[in-house]
N, C-alpha and C positions, 0 to 999 in steps of 0.2 A: 708419368704416372702421378706425380704430386699434384699437377694441375687438374687431372681427372678427379682425384680424391677431394680437392678443394671445391670443385664445381659440384660434386655429388653431395658433400656435406653442406654446402650453401643451399642447395636445392631442398634438402631435408629440413634445414633450419627455416627456410622461407615457408615451407609447407606447415611446419609446426607453429610458426608465428601467425600464419593466415588462419589456421584452425583456432588458435587461442583468441585471435581478434574476433572471428565470427562467433565464437561461443560467448565472448564478452558482450558483443553488440546484440545478440539474440537471447541473452540470458532470461529476460522476462518471458519471452515466448516459449523457451524451453521449460522454464519453471511452470508455466501455465499448463503445458502439455503433460508434464510429469504429474502435476496435481490432479488433472482430469482423470488420468489413469489410476492414480493412487486412491482417490476418493470416489471412484465411479459408482459404487453401490451405496454410498452414504448420502443421506438427505440432510439438509440444513435443519437445525433445531429451531422450533417455534418461530420467533420473530427475527432470527438472524438472517443476513443477506443470502440470496441464492448463490449456488456454487459458481455460476458464471461471473457474478459480481465479485465474490470473494477472491477468486483466482486472478481477477484483473486489478485488484488494489495494489497501489504502489506508495511507498514513502518518497516524498519529493522534497528536496531542500532548495532554498533560494536565499540569496543574500539581498537584503533590502537596500534602499538608498542611503541608509545610515551605516552600512557595512555590517549589519547584524544578521544572524542566521534566523530564517523562518522555516518551520517544518509544516508540511501539508500531507494529507492523505488524498490520493488522486485515484479516481476511477474513470469510467468512460467519459462522463460529461462534467464532473465536478472536481473542484480542488478545494478541500476543506482544511482550514487551519487546525493544527494541533496546539491547543492552548493549555497552560498549566494553571491549575486552580488549587485551592486549599486542600482538597481531598484527592488530588491526582489530576490526570489529564482529562481534557474535554475535546472532543472532535467536533468541529464546527463552531460557528459564532453562537452567542446566546440566542439571537433572533432565529437562526437556523434551527437550533435545538427546539425552541418553543414552537416553531411552525410545524414540527414533526410529531408533537405530542397529540394523542387523541384526547377526547373530552375528559375521560376518567383520569388520565395522567395529569392533565392541566389542572383539573379540579383538586387533585391530591397535592400538587405543587403549590397551588394558591393557599390551601388550608395549612400546609406546613410553613409557608412564609408568614402566615398570620398567627403561628404558634400552636396550631392543632396538629397532633401527631397520630390520630387514629387512622387506621387503614381501612 
């Protein structure tokens, strides 16, 4: 009877570990599915990313060749660095950020860099 109890308890332990592992491995997909249901009726605000892109964003960490930690925001096709600046974080390189500004935003940035602060 003791052997039977041991085998039965081992079987349940193995099942629990398998479920825990599957949940860990599939966490991102589970999180995306929950968010799709949770925010089904909500639309993204103005210029914010679409829901499909928002739910696919991940924070990704990498150790560089010098042994230092680098942090990135990752989506379908891009891996953007998260950089620290004087007034907080910046996602993407300065070149990337500038390339995504429209003409009005780029003009405002140029004026501010020259000392003009009118909007």
